[in-house]
Wavefront OBJ file of the C-alpha trace (Angstrom):
o trace
v -4.718 -46.674 -3.706
v -7.576 -43.941 -3.578
v -5.635 -42.536 -0.601
v -2.502 -42.365 -2.880
v -4.437 -40.581 -5.757
v -5.622 -37.962 -3.332
v -2.054 -37.598 -1.787
v -0.884 -37.187 -5.150
v -3.301 -34.404 -6.160
v -2.597 -32.201 -3.093
v 1.183 -32.715 -3.457
v 0.627 -31.552 -7.302
v -1.202 -28.341 -5.762
v 1.520 -27.825 -3.288
v 4.008 -28.075 -5.927
v 2.362 -25.722 -8.177
v 2.055 -22.949 -5.268
v 5.689 -23.241 -5.065
v 6.042 -22.703 -8.477
v 3.898 -19.716 -8.145
v 6.211 -18.572 -5.372
v 9.324 -18.932 -7.366
v 7.757 -17.515 -10.411
v 6.816 -14.377 -8.415
v 10.567 -14.069 -7.120
v 12.240 -14.455 -10.379
v 9.783 -12.562 -12.691
v 7.829 -9.453 -12.265
v 4.266 -10.219 -11.928
v 1.584 -7.864 -13.928
v -0.447 -8.060 -10.597
v 1.422 -8.993 -7.672
v -1.538 -9.363 -5.366
v -3.291 -11.561 -7.695
v -0.142 -13.994 -7.866
v 0.067 -14.065 -4.341
v -3.633 -15.013 -3.934
v -3.068 -17.587 -6.335
v -0.071 -19.078 -4.701
v -1.748 -19.010 -1.027
v -5.092 -20.523 -2.069
v -3.321 -23.528 -4.278
v -1.068 -23.877 -1.319
v -3.932 -24.008 1.059
v -6.004 -26.197 -1.175
v -2.898 -28.668 -1.558
v -2.330 -28.734 2.259
v -5.956 -29.757 2.725
v -6.003 -32.611 0.075
v -2.937 -33.699 1.818
v -4.587 -33.803 5.219
v -7.697 -35.594 3.297
v -5.159 -38.293 1.921
v -3.915 -38.737 5.089
v -7.465 -39.105 6.598
v -8.049 -41.686 3.873
v -4.890 -43.492 4.643
v -5.974 -43.857 8.363
v -9.737 -44.811 7.295
v -11.253 -41.867 8.738
v -14.958 -41.597 7.553
v -14.691 -37.514 7.421
v -12.273 -38.019 4.577
v -14.579 -39.265 1.755
v -16.867 -36.202 1.520
v -13.707 -33.583 0.809
v -12.294 -35.916 -1.445
v -15.677 -36.580 -3.232
v -16.434 -32.777 -3.631
v -13.068 -31.840 -4.825
v -12.920 -34.510 -7.357
v -16.400 -33.479 -8.531
v -15.425 -29.974 -8.952
v -12.499 -31.101 -11.222
v -14.780 -32.628 -13.639
v -16.200 -29.100 -15.042
v -12.874 -27.927 -14.894
v -11.268 -30.931 -16.981
v -14.406 -30.482 -19.477
v -13.624 -26.691 -19.790
v -10.070 -27.464 -20.634
v -11.102 -30.092 -23.228
v -13.337 -27.687 -24.724
v -10.801 -25.450 -24.892
v -8.690 -27.764 -27.019
v -6.068 -28.400 -23.759
v -6.625 -32.266 -24.070
v -3.351 -32.707 -22.714
v -4.454 -31.351 -19.536
v -8.156 -32.081 -19.607
v -7.830 -35.866 -20.169
v -5.729 -36.838 -17.339
v -7.557 -34.498 -14.742
v -10.597 -36.065 -15.656
v -9.146 -39.530 -15.636
v -7.973 -39.003 -11.978
v -11.072 -37.405 -10.875
v -13.440 -40.094 -12.242
v -10.996 -42.739 -10.649
v -10.891 -41.337 -7.229
v -14.798 -40.871 -7.374
v -15.279 -44.492 -8.275
v -12.769 -45.748 -5.953
v -14.294 -43.877 -2.966
v -17.479 -45.967 -3.523
v -15.530 -49.172 -4.051
v -16.215 -52.394 -1.698
v -12.661 -52.164 -0.369
v -13.071 -48.545 0.962
v -16.398 -49.098 2.056
v -15.208 -52.004 3.961
v -12.212 -50.302 5.421
v -14.431 -47.112 6.610
v -17.021 -49.294 8.072
v -14.489 -51.076 10.286
v -13.560 -47.896 12.218
v -15.609 -47.654 15.536
v -18.230 -44.979 15.062
v -18.187 -44.068 18.995
v -14.460 -43.257 18.603
v -13.912 -39.416 18.083
v -11.572 -38.593 15.244
l 1 2 3 4 5 6 7 8 9 10 11 12 13 14 15 16 17 18 19 20 21 22 23 24 25 26 27 28 29 30 31 32 33 34 35 36 37 38 39 40 41 42 43 44 45 46 47 48 49 50 51 52 53 54 55 56 57 58 59 60 61 62 63 64 65 66 67 68 69 70 71 72 73 74 75 76 77 78 79 80 81 82 83 84 85 86 87 88 89 90 91 92 93 94 95 96 97 98 99 100 101 102 103 104 105 106 107 108 109 110 111 112 113 114 115 116 117 118 119 120 121 122
């Protein structure tokens, strides 16, 4: 389940990057460089999260750390959205981040990550 949530987060970021690119092609951006950088960084982050989700699906131990860090970073972003009156964005964001953090330390995830051979290079 945690892998699915991380994959969904990565897919959402890739979708946002595509939206940025389409918006840039269709509309005239006030700052083209900023729009391109935003699209590129969002695409890079989405691709990274998709890779982390894939690692979690394959029970790779390395995948827990980037998933944890990414979702811990989302908490202050969500709090800022809540404080800014955008509860419709902040509530789902903080709920998803909290769910991933809790699931990363659940007994089932711990067991699956411990089953992998420590001598095997991944």
